[in-house]
VMD Tcl script that draws the C-alpha trace (Angstrom):
set ca {
  {46.99 -22.00 -121.33}
  {44.75 -21.86 -118.04}
  {44.73 -23.24 -114.69}
  {42.59 -26.19 -115.84}
  {44.61 -27.35 -118.70}
  {46.85 -29.47 -116.84}
  {44.52 -31.33 -114.94}
  {42.58 -32.17 -118.37}
  {45.49 -33.39 -120.09}
  {46.55 -35.56 -117.33}
  {43.36 -37.35 -115.94}
  {45.44 -40.00 -113.95}
  {47.51 -37.39 -112.28}
  {44.22 -35.72 -111.24}
  {42.60 -38.62 -109.85}
  {45.48 -39.57 -107.89}
  {45.40 -35.80 -106.45}
  {41.88 -36.23 -105.54}
  {42.46 -39.11 -103.75}
  {45.46 -37.68 -101.87}
  {43.18 -35.00 -100.85}
  {40.41 -37.03 -99.70}
  {42.75 -39.11 -97.56}
  {44.27 -36.08 -96.16}
  {40.95 -34.78 -95.32}
  {39.72 -37.98 -93.57}
  {42.92 -38.11 -91.50}
  {42.49 -34.39 -90.45}
  {38.93 -35.01 -89.78}
  {39.81 -37.55 -86.89}
  {42.27 -35.11 -85.50}
  {40.21 -31.86 -85.68}
  {39.22 -30.47 -82.04}
  {35.38 -30.49 -81.56}
  {33.96 -27.76 -79.42}
  {30.95 -25.35 -79.23}
  {32.66 -22.18 -80.40}
  {35.74 -21.32 -81.87}
  {38.77 -21.31 -79.58}
  {39.99 -17.75 -78.63}
  {42.66 -17.17 -76.01}
  {41.83 -14.03 -74.33}
  {45.11 -12.76 -72.21}
  {42.99 -12.74 -68.85}
  {44.26 -13.38 -65.18}
  {42.13 -13.90 -62.41}
  {43.63 -12.92 -58.75}
  {42.02 -14.26 -55.70}
  {42.82 -13.22 -52.16}
  {41.43 -14.86 -48.94}
  {41.18 -13.03 -45.73}
  {38.88 -14.89 -43.42}
  {36.64 -13.01 -41.08}
  {37.13 -9.64 -43.05}
  {34.14 -7.65 -44.14}
  {33.58 -6.39 -47.52}
  {34.70 -2.79 -46.58}
  {38.01 -4.20 -45.12}
  {38.73 -6.25 -48.22}
  {38.13 -3.51 -50.51}
  {40.37 -0.96 -48.38}
  {43.21 -3.42 -47.18}
  {43.31 -5.94 -50.02}
  {41.73 -5.00 -53.40}
  {42.81 -1.23 -53.27}
  {46.53 -2.04 -52.69}
  {46.50 -4.64 -55.40}
  {44.51 -2.51 -57.88}
  {47.23 0.45 -57.61}
  {49.95 -2.01 -58.55}
  {48.17 -3.79 -61.47}
  {46.99 -0.40 -62.72}
  {50.64 0.22 -63.73}
  {51.20 -2.82 -65.83}
  {51.70 -2.07 -69.53}
  {49.16 -3.52 -71.67}
  {46.14 -3.92 -69.28}
  {42.82 -3.19 -71.15}
  {40.31 -3.83 -68.31}
  {40.29 -4.43 -64.68}
  {37.27 -5.36 -62.51}
  {37.13 -6.44 -58.87}
  {34.70 -7.98 -56.58}
  {35.08 -7.84 -52.68}
  {33.08 -9.87 -50.49}
  {33.11 -11.37 -47.19}
  {36.68 -12.65 -46.58}
  {37.24 -12.92 -50.37}
  {38.79 -10.45 -53.04}
  {38.73 -11.23 -56.79}
  {40.42 -9.19 -59.47}
  {39.97 -10.00 -63.08}
  {42.69 -8.38 -65.32}
  {42.32 -8.58 -69.11}
  {45.22 -7.61 -71.21}
  {45.34 -6.49 -74.87}
  {45.52 -9.37 -77.65}
  {49.13 -8.26 -78.42}
  {50.28 -9.10 -74.85}
  {51.19 -12.81 -74.66}
  {49.77 -14.74 -71.62}
  {53.08 -15.71 -70.44}
  {54.17 -12.09 -70.39}
  {51.06 -10.96 -68.63}
  {51.46 -13.72 -65.94}
  {54.93 -12.37 -65.22}
  {53.60 -8.84 -64.94}
  {51.08 -10.09 -62.47}
  {53.41 -11.70 -60.22}
  {55.63 -8.77 -60.13}
  {52.75 -6.55 -59.22}
  {51.86 -8.94 -56.47}
  {55.28 -8.82 -55.21}
  {55.34 -5.28 -55.22}
  {52.09 -5.02 -53.34}
  {52.71 -7.62 -50.63}
  {54.22 -5.17 -48.18}
  {50.80 -3.02 -48.33}
  {48.58 -6.05 -47.68}
  {47.73 -7.16 -43.98}
  {50.26 -8.77 -41.89}
  {48.27 -11.65 -40.88}
  {47.10 -12.59 -44.42}
  {47.05 -16.40 -44.12}
  {47.85 -16.85 -48.00}
  {49.31 -14.62 -50.40}
  {47.26 -13.80 -53.58}
  {46.74 -16.58 -55.86}
  {46.59 -15.93 -59.83}
  {45.21 -18.09 -62.53}
  {44.92 -18.12 -66.11}
  {41.39 -18.03 -67.14}
  {39.31 -17.90 -70.35}
  {35.90 -16.06 -69.91}
  {34.90 -17.80 -73.30}
  {35.68 -21.35 -72.17}
  {32.90 -22.71 -70.10}
  {33.23 -25.90 -68.08}
  {32.59 -28.85 -70.49}
  {31.33 -31.20 -67.67}
  {29.71 -30.24 -64.20}
  {29.40 -32.85 -61.39}
  {27.35 -33.06 -58.30}
  {28.16 -34.66 -55.22}
  {25.77 -35.29 -52.59}
  {25.29 -37.32 -49.48}
  {22.43 -37.77 -47.01}
  {24.59 -39.31 -44.31}
  {27.97 -37.38 -44.25}
  {28.43 -33.69 -43.69}
  {29.25 -31.66 -46.88}
  {32.55 -30.44 -45.44}
  {33.57 -33.96 -45.31}
  {32.17 -34.56 -48.97}
  {34.11 -31.68 -50.24}
  {37.51 -33.18 -48.81}
  {36.56 -36.25 -50.43}
  {36.06 -34.41 -53.73}
  {39.21 -32.48 -53.48}
  {41.31 -35.45 -52.46}
  {40.05 -38.38 -54.44}
  {38.23 -36.72 -57.45}
  {39.68 -33.53 -58.54}
  {43.50 -34.78 -58.36}
  {42.52 -37.77 -60.31}
  {40.50 -35.95 -63.13}
  {43.09 -33.30 -63.43}
  {45.52 -35.94 -64.44}
  {43.71 -36.84 -67.62}
  {44.87 -35.76 -70.98}
  {42.93 -32.54 -72.30}
  {41.76 -31.42 -68.85}
  {42.62 -27.98 -68.01}
  {41.02 -26.92 -64.80}
  {39.14 -28.75 -61.97}
  {37.36 -26.36 -59.59}
  {35.10 -27.28 -56.62}
  {32.37 -24.83 -55.33}
  {29.99 -25.02 -52.47}
  {31.83 -23.29 -49.79}
  {31.76 -26.32 -47.60}
  {35.63 -26.51 -46.75}
  {36.50 -28.46 -43.61}
  {37.26 -26.21 -40.53}
  {37.51 -26.08 -36.77}
  {34.94 -23.86 -35.38}
  {35.50 -22.31 -31.85}
  {32.38 -20.81 -30.16}
  {33.69 -18.78 -27.19}
  {31.50 -18.75 -23.96}
  {31.71 -15.02 -22.49}
  {30.51 -15.88 -19.24}
  {32.90 -18.79 -18.79}
  {35.77 -16.39 -19.87}
  {34.76 -13.73 -17.62}
  {34.62 -16.14 -14.56}
  {38.12 -17.24 -15.37}
  {39.48 -13.65 -15.72}
  {40.08 -14.09 -19.61}
  {39.11 -12.05 -22.80}
  {38.31 -12.90 -26.32}
  {41.63 -11.53 -26.95}
  {43.24 -13.92 -24.85}
  {41.52 -16.58 -26.36}
  {42.37 -15.55 -29.79}
  {46.10 -15.09 -28.90}
  {46.35 -18.83 -27.45}
  {44.67 -20.30 -30.55}
  {47.11 -18.13 -32.86}
  {50.10 -19.25 -31.07}
  {49.29 -22.78 -31.23}
  {49.13 -22.71 -35.02}
  {52.34 -20.83 -35.74}
  {54.47 -22.78 -38.31}
  {57.80 -21.37 -38.09}
  {61.57 -22.51 -37.78}
  {62.02 -24.56 -34.66}
  {66.00 -24.62 -34.74}
  {68.07 -27.57 -34.99}
  {70.74 -29.71 -33.06}
  {74.29 -29.06 -34.10}
  {76.76 -31.92 -32.96}
  {80.45 -32.34 -33.46}
  {79.37 -35.26 -36.07}
  {75.86 -34.70 -37.00}
  {73.45 -31.80 -37.57}
  {69.72 -32.28 -37.71}
  {66.89 -29.50 -38.24}
  {63.92 -29.75 -36.09}
  {61.00 -30.30 -38.33}
  {58.17 -30.66 -35.74}
  {54.78 -29.41 -37.00}
  {52.85 -27.78 -34.00}
  {49.75 -26.81 -36.21}
  {46.43 -28.17 -35.09}
  {44.35 -29.75 -37.55}
  {41.34 -31.61 -35.84}
  {38.69 -30.59 -33.23}
  {40.33 -33.28 -30.82}
  {43.67 -31.22 -30.75}
  {41.93 -28.06 -30.14}
  {40.01 -29.41 -27.23}
  {43.13 -30.33 -25.37}
  {44.63 -26.75 -25.76}
  {45.53 -24.97 -22.79}
  {44.43 -21.48 -22.82}
  {45.95 -20.11 -19.46}
  {46.80 -21.38 -15.93}
  {44.70 -20.36 -12.90}
  {45.82 -21.34 -9.46}
  {48.28 -23.73 -10.75}
  {45.71 -25.71 -12.87}
  {45.25 -25.52 -16.64}
  {42.41 -23.88 -18.36}
  {41.64 -25.99 -21.44}
  {39.66 -24.60 -24.52}
  {36.78 -26.72 -23.79}
  {36.30 -25.01 -20.46}
  {35.74 -21.50 -22.07}
  {34.51 -22.59 -25.60}
  {32.72 -25.05 -27.50}
  {34.85 -26.76 -30.20}
  {33.21 -28.51 -33.28}
  {34.11 -29.42 -36.72}
  {32.28 -27.65 -39.33}
  {32.37 -25.73 -42.77}
  {34.69 -22.69 -43.06}
  {31.91 -20.43 -44.33}
  {28.42 -21.63 -43.38}
  {26.92 -18.89 -45.47}
  {28.05 -20.23 -48.94}
  {26.60 -23.35 -50.45}
  {25.37 -25.16 -53.50}
  {22.38 -27.06 -54.51}
  {21.35 -29.75 -56.95}
  {17.65 -29.20 -57.36}
  {16.60 -29.15 -53.59}
  {19.35 -30.95 -52.15}
  {22.68 -29.36 -50.79}
  {25.60 -30.54 -52.92}
  {29.38 -30.07 -53.78}
  {29.67 -28.83 -57.32}
  {32.70 -29.87 -59.56}
  {33.42 -28.00 -62.73}
  {35.60 -29.65 -65.25}
  {37.33 -27.35 -68.04}
  {39.37 -28.43 -70.95}
  {42.72 -27.54 -72.23}
  {42.97 -24.87 -75.26}
  {42.64 -26.89 -78.41}
  {41.57 -30.28 -76.64}
  {38.69 -32.10 -78.23}
  {35.56 -31.74 -75.78}
  {33.91 -35.09 -76.80}
  {37.25 -36.84 -76.19}
  {38.01 -35.02 -72.86}
  {34.38 -35.65 -71.64}
  {34.36 -39.47 -72.69}
  {37.77 -39.86 -70.72}
  {36.33 -38.57 -67.59}
  {33.10 -40.84 -68.18}
  {35.41 -43.89 -68.57}
  {37.15 -43.07 -65.21}
  {34.16 -42.12 -63.01}
  {33.21 -45.75 -62.16}
  {36.88 -46.40 -60.89}
  {36.56 -43.11 -58.79}
  {33.23 -43.83 -57.41}
  {34.42 -47.27 -55.88}
  {37.07 -45.28 -54.13}
  {34.29 -43.07 -52.57}
  {32.01 -44.01 -49.39}
  {28.90 -45.69 -50.38}
  {27.02 -42.64 -48.97}
  {28.42 -40.20 -51.35}
  {26.59 -40.00 -54.76}
  {28.12 -38.73 -57.96}
  {25.72 -37.25 -60.70}
  {26.26 -35.46 -63.92}
  {24.72 -32.09 -63.57}
  {25.92 -30.62 -66.98}
  {27.30 -31.92 -70.25}
  {28.02 -29.80 -72.75}
  {29.02 -32.54 -75.18}
  {25.12 -33.25 -75.48}
  {24.45 -30.37 -77.74}
  {27.94 -30.77 -79.47}
  {27.35 -34.34 -80.56}
  {23.81 -33.33 -81.70}
  {25.13 -30.28 -83.76}
  {27.97 -32.54 -85.50}
  {25.41 -35.44 -86.10}
  {22.94 -33.23 -87.60}
  {25.30 -31.45 -89.92}
  {26.71 -34.73 -90.91}
  {23.10 -35.71 -91.82}
  {22.54 -32.50 -93.68}
  {25.62 -32.81 -95.64}
  {24.92 -36.13 -96.91}
  {21.31 -35.45 -97.67}
  {22.24 -32.20 -99.58}
  {24.81 -33.89 -101.70}
  {22.41 -36.66 -102.43}
  {19.57 -34.28 -103.43}
  {21.90 -32.27 -105.73}
  {22.96 -35.26 -107.55}
  {19.43 -36.69 -107.99}
  {18.12 -33.24 -109.18}
  {20.93 -33.05 -111.52}
  {20.45 -36.25 -112.84}
  {16.67 -35.70 -113.16}
  {17.16 -32.68 -115.49}
  {20.12 -33.62 -117.57}
  {19.59 -37.53 -117.77}
  {23.36 -37.73 -118.32}
  {25.66 -40.04 -116.08}
  {28.83 -38.33 -117.08}
  {27.55 -34.97 -116.16}
  {25.98 -36.14 -112.95}
  {29.25 -37.59 -111.80}
  {31.00 -34.36 -111.80}
  {29.05 -32.98 -108.96}
  {28.77 -36.12 -106.98}
  {32.57 -36.15 -107.07}
  {33.35 -32.59 -106.83}
  {31.11 -31.87 -103.53}
  {32.52 -34.62 -101.38}
  {36.22 -34.12 -102.41}
  {35.72 -30.26 -101.61}
  {34.17 -30.76 -98.27}
  {36.58 -33.65 -97.23}
  {39.72 -31.59 -98.55}
  {38.49 -28.64 -96.39}
  {39.16 -30.79 -93.04}
  {42.77 -30.85 -94.03}
  {43.04 -27.03 -94.54}
  {41.18 -26.76 -91.39}
  {43.69 -28.75 -89.38}
  {46.76 -26.96 -90.76}
  {45.04 -23.72 -89.87}
  {44.46 -24.71 -86.47}
  {40.64 -24.48 -86.59}
  {38.15 -26.80 -84.88}
  {34.53 -28.35 -85.54}
  {32.32 -26.08 -83.86}
  {28.98 -24.46 -84.67}
  {30.27 -21.74 -86.72}
  {32.48 -23.99 -88.87}
  {29.66 -26.53 -89.15}
  {27.33 -23.86 -90.29}
  {29.99 -22.60 -92.96}
  {30.55 -26.10 -94.14}
  {26.73 -26.29 -94.73}
  {26.59 -23.18 -96.59}
  {29.63 -23.42 -98.56}
  {27.97 -26.89 -99.98}
  {25.72 -24.66 -102.07}
  {28.49 -22.74 -103.36}
  {30.39 -25.98 -104.38}
  {27.25 -27.02 -106.23}
  {26.80 -23.86 -107.88}
  {30.22 -24.01 -109.32}
  {29.70 -27.64 -110.55}
  {26.62 -26.70 -112.36}
  {28.21 -23.68 -113.87}
  {31.05 -25.80 -114.98}
  {28.51 -28.47 -116.58}
  {26.52 -25.79 -118.19}
  {29.66 -24.22 -119.80}
  {31.10 -27.59 -120.98}
  {27.53 -28.25 -122.56}
  {27.76 -25.37 -124.25}
  {31.06 -26.16 -126.03}
  {29.84 -29.55 -126.88}
  {26.59 -28.17 -128.45}
  {28.82 -25.81 -130.69}
  {30.62 -28.83 -131.85}
  {33.79 -28.93 -130.01}
}
mol new
graphics top color blue
foreach p $ca { graphics top sphere $p radius 0.5 }
foreach p [lrange $ca 0 end-1] q [lrange $ca 1 end] { graphics top cylinder $p $q radius 0.2 }
display resetview
């Protein structure tokens, strides 16, 4: 008894089994994620620290080095690279594949806590870490431009009205904004006016810093009711800064506008992005691991008309890059090639054998094998990508060869009289 005998003796059960394989493969085909390359989750974490006004040397010595000393003690760390620039430190940590991403995240958080006492005391925000996958490029890139509004206002609109809504869509993993045009209030000191008032740049800096201290204000504790003071004394607009009192001279207040020029502008004027020759705010959208790239991009595009209606008419949103263009073309071409290959194989076999039953064998075996493969791919957690589609195309030849060998073997036994 061999493996083929039960299927030969029970043709009805064999036919039902083939139908079940085809149905399972068709259902799995609709559920398979589509991507450009196979999904590989590298345990990689990026740590970013912002220290506005610091030079690259200061960032390297006072921020990057203390963090690197703590990160270097983590077990399972295979590679660490860092970049120190004006006001920004970026450290990329890559762990060995045996370390889970959640475990690596806990180690990074513990290392940041241990290094925090060695960081500058006036650091505006603690280091921020995020899980990244170097192999997962953005699936959709949008560019926001405006000829009437300044770019820092465009970035504020992109952050508050676009990024938050897109991040809530199923399958969207990360929405990042680049262009370096975050809104800020810039204070240009006038040294002559400061000298005339008997003030220095340090006095000006101290006054601005004291006006933005966000600390506990205390509270009222009465016999029947207790209330915590929740006033926020931080300044958020240029109008608030213009009314700031820097000092008192001869019983009269010295306002900030008397010794400096206050204006709204970008946080860093030396960072920018362009779409062709036009300054723009770039928004990169990445998918969640295992999500269908085509479905995620289609969801974003269906939501875009609603989001654009909430933006001012002066802001224009343009699709700068769409990775699904090549992915859709790859899937469409492979589907066409597979159907063409099956049709040509069946035609060639019929022309040579001139036997309909013999021709029916490969015409059924090839589609059933290919469709059934989708079910196995779904159970194994694979995706439809350039590599798997190439493998399916190549495997068609193997299935055809096996079918031809089987037909030749049957024909040989028939010619011998069996």
